[in-house]
C-alpha positions as CSV (number, residue, x, y, z in Angstrom):
1,M,-56.9,-28.9,-12.1
2,T,-57.2,-31.2,-8.9
3,P,-59.9,-33.7,-8.1
4,A,-61.9,-31.5,-5.9
5,E,-62.1,-29.0,-8.7
6,I,-62.8,-30.9,-11.0
7,N,-66.0,-32.7,-9.0
8,S,-66.6,-28.8,-8.4
9,I,-67.7,-28.1,-12.4
10,I,-68.6,-31.5,-13.6
11,E,-72.4,-32.7,-13.7
12,I,-73.3,-36.3,-12.7
13,P,-77.0,-36.0,-13.3
14,D,-79.5,-37.3,-11.1
15,W,-81.4,-39.6,-13.4
16,D,-78.4,-41.4,-13.7
17,Q,-75.9,-41.8,-10.4
18,V,-74.5,-45.6,-11.4
19,S,-72.5,-45.2,-14.4
20,A,-70.0,-42.7,-13.3
21,I,-67.2,-44.4,-11.3
22,K,-67.0,-42.9,-7.6
23,G,-65.2,-40.2,-6.3
24,E,-62.0,-42.3,-4.3
25,E,-61.9,-44.2,-7.9
26,A,-61.2,-41.2,-9.7
27,A,-59.1,-39.2,-7.8
28,F,-56.8,-42.6,-7.6
29,I,-56.5,-42.7,-11.1
30,Y,-55.5,-39.5,-10.9
31,D,-53.0,-39.6,-8.2
32,F,-51.8,-43.1,-9.8
33,V,-51.3,-41.8,-13.5
34,L,-49.8,-38.3,-12.4
35,R,-47.6,-40.4,-10.0
36,H,-45.7,-42.7,-12.5
37,K,-45.9,-39.7,-15.5
38,L,-48.2,-41.6,-17.4
39,N,-48.7,-39.7,-21.0
40,K,-50.1,-41.7,-23.5
41,T,-53.4,-43.1,-22.4
42,L,-56.8,-44.8,-23.5
43,E,-60.2,-45.5,-22.1
44,V,-62.8,-47.8,-23.4
45,G,-66.2,-46.3,-22.0
46,F,-66.7,-42.6,-21.7
47,A,-70.4,-42.2,-20.0
48,F,-70.2,-38.5,-18.2
49,A,-66.6,-38.0,-18.4
50,K,-65.7,-39.0,-14.4
51,S,-62.9,-40.9,-15.7
52,A,-61.9,-39.1,-18.3
53,S,-61.5,-35.7,-16.7
54,H,-59.3,-36.9,-14.0
55,I,-57.0,-38.9,-16.6
56,I,-56.5,-35.7,-18.8
57,A,-56.3,-33.8,-15.5
58,A,-53.1,-35.6,-14.4
59,T,-52.0,-35.8,-18.3
60,Q,-52.6,-32.5,-19.7
61,S,-52.1,-34.7,-22.9
62,T,-54.4,-36.2,-25.9
63,H,-56.2,-38.6,-24.3
64,I,-58.5,-41.4,-26.4
65,A,-61.9,-42.6,-25.1
66,C,-64.2,-44.3,-27.1
67,D,-68.1,-44.8,-26.6
68,P,-71.0,-45.5,-28.9
69,F,-73.8,-44.4,-26.3
70,Q,-72.4,-40.7,-25.8
71,K,-76.0,-39.7,-27.2
72,D,-78.0,-42.0,-24.3
73,F,-75.9,-39.6,-21.6
74,R,-77.2,-36.8,-23.9
75,D,-73.6,-35.8,-24.2
76,V,-73.0,-34.8,-20.6
77,G,-69.8,-36.3,-21.0
78,L,-68.7,-34.3,-23.9
79,K,-70.5,-31.1,-22.0
80,N,-68.0,-31.7,-18.9
81,I,-65.1,-31.6,-20.8
82,E,-65.8,-28.7,-22.5
83,K,-67.0,-27.4,-19.1
84,L,-63.4,-27.9,-17.7
85,G,-61.4,-26.4,-20.6
86,Y,-60.2,-30.1,-21.8
87,S,-62.0,-29.9,-25.2
88,H,-58.7,-30.1,-26.7
89,F,-57.1,-33.1,-25.3
90,L,-59.8,-35.4,-26.2
91,D,-59.9,-37.8,-28.5
92,F,-63.1,-39.1,-28.6
93,R,-64.5,-41.8,-30.9
94,P,-67.9,-42.4,-30.8
95,Q,-67.3,-46.1,-31.5
96,F,-67.1,-50.0,-30.0
97,S,-64.0,-50.4,-28.6
98,Y,-63.8,-53.6,-31.1
99,E,-64.0,-51.2,-34.1
100,L,-61.9,-48.6,-32.7
101,L,-59.0,-51.0,-30.5
102,P,-57.9,-52.7,-34.3
103,E,-57.8,-49.3,-36.0
104,L,-55.1,-47.9,-33.5
105,L,-53.3,-51.6,-33.8
106,K,-53.3,-50.8,-37.1
107,E,-52.3,-47.3,-36.8
108,K,-48.9,-48.8,-34.6
109,R,-50.5,-46.6,-31.7
110,S,-49.2,-47.8,-28.4
111,F,-50.0,-47.0,-24.9
112,E,-48.9,-46.5,-21.5
113,F,-52.5,-46.8,-19.4
114,I,-55.4,-48.3,-20.5
115,F,-58.4,-48.0,-18.7
116,I,-61.2,-50.1,-19.7
117,D,-65.2,-50.4,-18.3
118,G,-66.9,-50.4,-21.3
119,D,-68.8,-53.7,-22.3
120,H,-69.3,-55.6,-18.9
121,K,-69.9,-58.7,-20.5
122,F,-67.1,-61.4,-20.4
123,D,-66.4,-62.1,-23.9
124,G,-66.6,-57.8,-24.0
125,I,-63.7,-57.4,-21.7
126,M,-61.5,-60.5,-22.6
127,L,-61.6,-59.2,-26.5
128,D,-60.8,-55.6,-24.5
129,F,-57.8,-57.0,-22.7
130,Y,-57.0,-58.9,-25.7
131,Y,-56.4,-55.9,-27.8
132,A,-55.1,-53.9,-24.7
133,D,-52.4,-56.0,-24.4
134,L,-51.3,-55.7,-28.5
135,L,-51.5,-52.2,-27.5
136,L,-49.5,-51.5,-24.0
137,E,-46.0,-50.6,-24.1
138,E,-44.2,-52.7,-21.5
139,N,-44.2,-51.4,-18.3
140,G,-47.6,-49.6,-18.9
141,Y,-50.5,-50.6,-16.8
142,V,-54.5,-51.9,-17.8
143,L,-57.1,-51.2,-15.2
144,F,-60.2,-52.9,-14.9
145,H,-63.3,-51.5,-13.4
146,D,-66.1,-53.2,-11.4
147,S,-63.6,-56.1,-10.4
148,W,-66.8,-57.1,-8.5
149,M,-68.6,-58.6,-11.5
150,R,-67.9,-62.2,-12.3
151,S,-67.3,-61.4,-15.7
152,T,-64.3,-58.9,-14.5
153,K,-62.9,-61.6,-12.1
154,L,-62.8,-64.3,-14.6
155,V,-60.8,-62.3,-16.9
156,D,-58.9,-61.1,-13.9
157,T,-58.0,-64.6,-12.9
158,F,-57.4,-65.3,-16.6
159,I,-54.7,-62.9,-16.6
160,R,-53.2,-64.3,-13.5
161,K,-52.9,-67.5,-14.8
162,N,-52.2,-67.7,-18.0
163,R,-50.5,-64.3,-18.2
164,K,-46.7,-64.2,-16.8
165,D,-45.9,-61.4,-18.6
166,Y,-48.5,-59.5,-16.9
167,E,-48.3,-59.0,-12.9
168,P,-50.9,-57.7,-10.5
169,V,-50.7,-54.4,-9.2
170,P,-52.3,-53.9,-5.8
171,T,-54.6,-50.8,-5.1
172,P,-56.3,-49.8,-2.0
173,I,-60.0,-50.0,-4.5
174,K,-61.9,-53.1,-3.9
175,N,-63.8,-52.4,-7.7
176,F,-60.5,-51.8,-9.4
177,C,-58.0,-54.6,-10.7
178,M,-54.6,-53.4,-12.3
179,F,-51.8,-55.1,-14.3
180,R,-48.1,-54.2,-15.4
181,K,-47.0,-55.4,-18.9
182,I,-43.7,-56.9,-17.5
183,G,-42.6,-58.7,-20.6
184,K,-43.6,-60.8,-24.2
185,D,-46.0,-63.4,-24.0
186,T,-44.2,-66.1,-24.8
187,R,-46.7,-69.0,-24.9
188,N,-47.2,-72.1,-27.1
189,G,-50.3,-72.6,-29.3
190,M,-51.5,-74.9,-27.0
191,H,-51.1,-73.2,-23.3
192,F,-54.0,-72.9,-21.1
193,R,-54.6,-73.0,-17.3
194,E,-58.2,-73.5,-15.8
195,F,-59.0,-69.9,-14.4
196,Y,-62.4,-70.6,-13.3
197,T,-62.7,-69.6,-9.4
198,F,-65.8,-70.5,-7.2
199,R,-64.8,-67.8,-4.5
200,S,-65.6,-65.0,-7.1
201,L,-68.9,-66.9,-8.1
202,L,-70.1,-67.0,-4.1
203,S,-69.1,-63.2,-3.8
204,Y,-70.7,-62.0,-7.1
205,N,-74.0,-63.8,-6.4
206,L,-74.1,-62.8,-2.5
207,I,-73.4,-58.9,-4.1
208,M,-76.4,-59.2,-6.4
209,W,-78.6,-61.1,-3.7
210,I,-77.4,-58.2,-1.5
211,S,-78.2,-55.4,-4.1
212,T,-81.4,-56.5,-5.9
213,G,-84.8,-57.6,-4.8
214,K,-86.9,-56.9,-1.6
215,K,-85.3,-55.3,1.4
216,T,-84.8,-57.3,4.0
217,G,-83.4,-56.9,7.6
218,L,-80.7,-59.7,6.9
219,K,-79.5,-57.8,4.0
220,K,-79.1,-54.5,5.9
221,F,-77.4,-56.6,8.4
222,L,-74.8,-58.0,5.7
223,V,-74.2,-54.2,4.7
224,N,-73.5,-52.9,7.8
225,L,-71.3,-55.8,8.4
226,K,-69.2,-55.0,5.3
227,K,-68.8,-51.2,6.0
228,R,-67.5,-51.9,9.4
229,L,-65.2,-54.5,8.5
230,T,-63.7,-52.7,5.6
231,S,-63.1,-49.3,7.5
232,G,-61.7,-51.6,10.5
233,E,-64.0,-51.0,13.3
234,T,-64.0,-53.5,15.5
235,K,-66.9,-52.8,17.6
236,P,-69.9,-54.6,17.8
237,I,-73.3,-53.9,15.3
238,R,-76.0,-53.0,17.6
């Protein structure tokens, strides 16, 4: 089943158009997982199952996803998986990641692809990465959503500065950051490299200012400018 076919079947309700990942993000995950033949997959977060459905479509294998708040999403995610005929592929756990991931580690499970899109607080993302690292096979990939957020960006820069056993994997999706595990963690117990960045602090606060509060002409101008810059347009803005 292709991304277009998936999106024609699943429901993203009008009352929440924010929680689901975007179409181009889902399509990238599908293409990446399929191209790299990744079959052992894990996901933190579930919501409306847009990412889960694309992962399963690419692997046709068991996919583990955890989300303790599926009832808050009116079970739409589980219903979407059922509509697609993918229920037998989904191993859904209604748990917090900090409960499930240690269990999977005790079970000696391992994964080739882990998508982290659950708790968006810094400590939550960092904890998810800590366990994802222990569960990830060498040459496996960990993908983070919402890289525009200050919390996610700090985890990104922590990995870049402190984890030489991971290499960044460029993606065409600005709201993703991805890493490939390329070796073992050889840090000693005293290792630490500063990972605070002022650039991401500035960009985060700019995005928050533009997206919240009263809409102004300046905010509209900046949004249009960003669209033109990211699309490669060079025509003057009128």
